[in-house]
C-alpha positions as a Markdown table, in Angstrom:
| # | Residue | x | y | z |
|---|---|---|---|---|
| 1 | Met | 6.9 | -5.2 | -10.6 |
| 2 | Ser | 5.2 | -3.1 | -13.4 |
| 3 | Leu | 3.2 | -0.1 | -12.6 |
| 4 | Lys | 0.1 | -2.0 | -13.7 |
| 5 | Gly | 0.7 | -4.9 | -11.4 |
| 6 | Phe | 1.4 | -2.4 | -8.5 |
| 7 | His | -2.0 | -0.6 | -9.3 |
| 8 | Ile | -3.8 | -4.0 | -8.9 |
| 9 | Val | -2.0 | -4.8 | -5.8 |
| 10 | Phe | -2.8 | -1.3 | -4.3 |
| 11 | Ile | -6.5 | -1.5 | -5.4 |
| 12 | Thr | -6.8 | -5.0 | -3.8 |
| 13 | Phe | -5.1 | -3.9 | -0.5 |
| 14 | Ser | -7.2 | -0.6 | -0.5 |
| 15 | Thr | -10.5 | -2.8 | -0.8 |
| 16 | Leu | -9.4 | -4.9 | 2.1 |
| 17 | Leu | -8.6 | -2.0 | 4.2 |
| 18 | Ala | -12.0 | -0.4 | 3.4 |
| 19 | Phe | -13.8 | -3.6 | 4.4 |
| 20 | Gly | -11.7 | -3.9 | 7.5 |
| 21 | Ile | -12.5 | -0.4 | 8.6 |
| 22 | Gly | -16.2 | -0.9 | 8.0 |
| 23 | Val | -16.1 | -4.1 | 10.1 |
| 24 | Trp | -14.1 | -2.4 | 12.8 |
| 25 | Cys | -16.8 | 0.6 | 12.9 |
| 26 | Leu | -19.5 | -2.0 | 13.3 |
| 27 | Trp | -17.6 | -3.7 | 16.1 |
| 28 | Ile | -17.0 | -0.5 | 17.8 |
| 29 | Asn | -20.6 | 0.5 | 17.3 |
| 30 | Ser | -21.9 | -2.8 | 19.0 |
| 31 | Met | -20.0 | -1.7 | 22.3 |
| 32 | Gly | -21.6 | 1.6 | 22.5 |
| 33 | Ala | -24.4 | 2.9 | 20.3 |
| 34 | Thr | -22.9 | 6.0 | 18.3 |
| 35 | Ser | -24.4 | 7.0 | 15.0 |
| 36 | Ser | -21.0 | 8.3 | 13.7 |
| 37 | Tyr | -19.7 | 4.8 | 13.6 |
| 38 | Val | -22.6 | 3.5 | 11.7 |
| 39 | Val | -22.0 | 6.3 | 9.0 |
| 40 | Gly | -18.4 | 5.4 | 9.0 |
| 41 | Ala | -19.1 | 1.7 | 8.4 |
| 42 | Ile | -21.7 | 2.6 | 5.6 |
| 43 | Leu | -19.0 | 4.8 | 3.9 |
| 44 | Ser | -16.2 | 2.2 | 4.2 |
| 45 | Phe | -18.4 | -0.4 | 2.6 |
| 46 | Ala | -19.6 | 1.8 | -0.1 |
| 47 | Ser | -15.8 | 2.8 | -0.7 |
| 48 | Ala | -15.0 | -0.9 | -0.9 |
| 49 | Ile | -17.7 | -1.6 | -3.6 |
| 50 | Val | -16.6 | 1.4 | -5.7 |
| 51 | Leu | -12.9 | -0.1 | -5.4 |
| 52 | Ile | -14.1 | -3.4 | -6.5 |
| 53 | Ile | -16.1 | -2.0 | -9.6 |
| 54 | Tyr | -12.9 | 0.2 | -10.4 |
| 55 | Gly | -10.5 | -2.8 | -10.1 |
| 56 | Cys | -12.8 | -4.9 | -12.4 |
| 57 | Trp | -12.9 | -2.0 | -14.9 |
| 58 | Phe | -9.1 | -1.5 | -14.8 |
| 59 | Trp | -8.5 | -5.1 | -15.1 |
| 60 | Arg | -10.7 | -5.5 | -18.1 |
| 61 | Lys | -9.3 | -2.4 | -19.8 |
| 62 | Met | -5.8 | -3.9 | -19.5 |
| 63 | Lys | -6.9 | -7.2 | -20.9 |
| 64 | Arg | -8.7 | -5.5 | -23.9 |
| 65 | Leu | -5.4 | -3.6 | -24.6 |
| 66 | Arg | -3.2 | -6.8 | -24.0 |
| 67 | Leu | -1.1 | -5.3 | -21.4 |
| 68 | Ile | -1.7 | -8.0 | -18.8 |
């Protein structure tokens, strides 16, 4: 696997992990109201959104350079 391919796979798994942590934080928060888990969920979802934007930017850049 090329470095570009690994980069895309890594960004995909990082995005899924960020969403998973956000869902986990919300689940833990539903069992006992603690504001730190809500903050963790918000930060995780924000990170996932930033990773999606970055992944799309990287994919478009590689297509423009005809490397993918």
